[in-house]
N, C-alpha and C positions, 0 to 999 in steps of 0.2 A: 559508568563510562561517561566520557565527555566527547562532544563534537564541537570543536572550537571551544567556546567558553560555556557551552550549554551542558548542564549535568543531567544525566538520565540514570536514576537510581538503580533500576533493574534492567534497563535497555529493552523496554517493551514497545514495539512499533507496529503500527497498522500499515500494511502494504498498499501501494498506490494502484488500485484496481480501476482500470478505465470503465466508465459506465456504472460504477458501483460506489467507489470511495469519494462521493461528493460531500459537500459541506454538512448535510444532514447526517450522513452515515459517520463521518469523522467525529461529529459532535457526540453521537451516541457511544462511540468507542472511547473517546476521551472521558466521558462521564463515568465509564466503568473501569478506567485505569490505564488506558493506553498512554504512554509517556510521550510518544512522538507520532505524528501523523504526516501523510504526504498527499499533496493534491493529486488528482487525476493527471495523467501525462499531458503536457501542453506542447503543441508544435512551435518550434522556434520560429519557423517562417510565418506562421499565423500571428505570432506575437509581434514580430517585426513589421508585418503589414497591417497592424492595428485591428485585427479581426474582433468584432464585438463579442461574439460567443466565447472567444478565448479569454477575454477579460473576466467574464463570469466564472470560468473555470479556475482562474487564478486568484479569485477573491478569497481572503482569509479573515476570519473574525477572531477576536481576542480569546474566546473560550478554547479554540483549537491549539493555541500556542503551547509549546513550540511546534511549528508546522513548516515542512519543507515544500518548496515549489519545484515540481519535477518537469524538466525540459527534455524534449527529444528532437533529434535532427542529426545531420551528418556533415554539415559544413562548419568548420571552425569559426569563420568570421561571423556567420549568421548566429551560431550558438552564443558567441561572445556578446553580440548585439542584444540578443534576446535576454541573456543573463542580466545585462545592464538595465534593460527595460523592465525586467521582472522586479527589480528593486523597488519600483513604484508601488508594488503590492505588499511591501514590507515582509517578505518571507524571513523566517529565522535561519533557513538553510536553503541552498540551491542544490537540487539533486539532478543527476544526469542519467537518463534512461539508456542503458545498454543491455537491457534484458527482455524487452517486449518481443514475444514470439509470433505475433499476429502477421499474417502474410502481407496485408496492405502496408504495414510499417516496414517489415523486413525487405520487401520488394523495392522500396525506395532507398535502401541502404541504411535505414535508421534502426533504432532498437538493438536487438540481439545480432543484427547483421554486422555491427561494429566489432563483435568478437572475432570476426574473420580478418580484421585489419588493425592489428595492435598499434601500428604507427599513427594511423588516423585517430584511433581512440585516444592516444596520448596527446595528439595535437589539439583535439577538441577540449579535453580536460584542462590542458595548459592554457588555452586561449580564454577559457571561462575563469579560471583561477586568477590569471593576470588581469582580466577585465574588471572583476569585482574588487580586486586589490584589498582583500582582507575585510571588506564591509560585512560579508556573511561567509560562513564556512561553505565549502563545496563538497558534495559527496557523490558517489556513483553507485548505481544498481546494475549488477552484472549477473550472468548465468555461468554455469560450469564451463561452457564452451558453446560452439555453434552446433557441433554434432559429436558423436561418440569417438570419431577419429581425431578430433581436435579439442581436447580438454585443456584449455589454456587459461583458466581463471587465475591461477597463481601468477602467470606472466602478466596478464592484464592488470591484476591488482598491484604488482610491483611498479608497473608503469604509471598507474594512477597515483600511487604514493609519491613517485618521483615528480609527477605533474603538480603535486601540492594538495591533493584532496585530503579531507579531514576524517573520512570514514568510508568504508566499503560495505555495501549490502550484497549478499550473494544468495541467489536462488539456486538450490542444489539440483538443478537439471540443465540439460542442454536445450537449445532451441528446438532441435529435432524431437526431443522427448515431450515438449510442450508441458503438460501438467500430469501425465499419466503414471510413469514408473515411480518407484520409491525414491525419496530424496537422497542424493549422493552426499552423505555427511563427510565422507573421506576427503572429497575435494574441498569442501568448506574448511575442513581442518587444515588442509595444505595451504589454503589462502591465508588463514590466520597465522600460520607459521612463516609465511613469506613476507609479511609486512609488520610494521610497528604501529600503524594507525588502528583504531577500533574496527572490528569486523562484526557484522550482524548477519546471522544465519536465517534463511527463509526457506520454507517448504515443509509440508506435512505436519504442521503444528495444529492439532485439533483438541489437545488436552493439556493440562498442566504438566503431566508426565512427559509428553512430547517436548515441551519447552525445556524442561530440565535435562532431558536426554540430549537435545541439541547442544545446550550449553556445556554439559559435561564431556560429551564425545569430541566436540570440535574445539573446545576451549574458546569459542567466540565470545564477544563481549555483550551481545544482546541477541534478541530474537525478533523476527518480523512475522506477524500473522496475516494471512490473506484469506483464503477460502474458509478457514476455521472460524472466522468472525461473521460469516454470512448467516443472518438469522440468530446470531449468538454473540452480540457485542459484549455480553457478560463474561466471555472467556478471559478478558483481560483482568477482571477482578479475581477470577479463579486462579489464573497463573500467578498474579501478584501475591495472593495469600499463600500459595503453595511454595513459591520461592523464598518468601520472607519468613514464614512460620511453619512450613511443612503441613499446612492446614488445607484440607479438601473442602471447599465451600460446597454446600448442596446446590443442586440445580435451582433455577428460579421457579417459583410457584407459577401456575397459570395466570394468576392475578398480576404478579410482578412482571411477567413477560408481556401481558396485555398492556400494562401501563407503559412499558418501553415502546411497544408498537404504536400506541396513541401518540406518544411524544415524538417518535421518529416521523410519523405521518404528518404531524403538525409542523415539524421543521421543514419537511418537503414542501408543504403548502406555502409556508412563509417564504421559502427561498425560490420556488419555481412556479407558483401559481396553480390554480385548480386543474387546468387542462393537462399540463405536463406532469404534475404530481399524481393525478389519478392514473396515468399510464405507468409511471415509474414505480408507484407503490406496489404494483402487482408482483414484480420480481422479488422485492424485499419480503412481502407477505408470504410468498411461496416458500422462502427460506425460513421465516419465523414459524410457520405452521408445520414444517416437515416433522413427521413422526407422530403427530396427533391423529386420533381416530377420525377417519373420513377425510383425510387431507386431500386426496386426489379429487373427490367430488367438490370440496370447498374451493380448490384452485380453479376448477371450471366455473364455479359461480362467481368468484372474484373477477375472473377474466371477462365475464359478461356484464359486470356492474361498473357503471361510469362514475358513480358518486362515492367519494371516500367515506362519508358518514355511514351510508348503507353498508359499505364493505366492512367497516369496523364492527357494525352490529352483527354481521355474519360471523366474523372472526371471534367476537366475544362469546356468541352462543356456542360455537364449536369448541372453544377452549374451556368453557364452563362444563360442557358435557364430557370432555375427555378425561 
């Protein structure tokens, strides 16, 4: 599949998870075969007002490319301004968030709240496409709808294509459903049938078989992995091997996984410094150690340890024993 002039062989994308898909995590997913990654969502207003923290969120390094910069907001003019300002960070794609279900975002009329207002959604996308004027492709991430009574993803997708977007990412749940019920593949299929631009399906992809089922059932052009990559960035290598060769790669050995953990923690340290990295590493380590013997007790120890070096020794000992 292609987005603009960018070729994605298997259409394997990492989802833009706020507070998770930072530069270090994106690096690990790219290492294992993610073909496209997306920044954490960035406030259009914060970008326009030159917020310093926002600049750090928007930073992209060469190893991540192609990487999309994701914007959220609900004012067409502000979103257009932010899109132009975001070009300073040299994104390969600008993605528009119309899927975030978090109350703080939705209550401001942003994220998945835009699913309730198709005309505003169109105006936002058209203003961004016009503003960047072909410098980079524009994509959009949507949900099936806002709630079960308003499943309007195909309508929003058609408007997005009319506005000039180059691809559409669809999470197969409504905002009301958040992340709990099974993914609605039927609606993703309807979105794919309603537009001619590439469509990427997102939701409940935890195994290579899940990825193939998404592709075969919906006819979509690619898949986007979110929670399935937490503590398992290797999933992209497994999906790639399965789609290309029908091959099931074995799970990583404890040593291979520990090497990934060390690399991930080092990247966090380099990017965010000791204090922030020490705090942020805990959630990632909790995902990495899930399923090993004594994981609950180890999590408690990790949460009481301030030094990353000591934390890694604890993890190595536990993984060696399991």
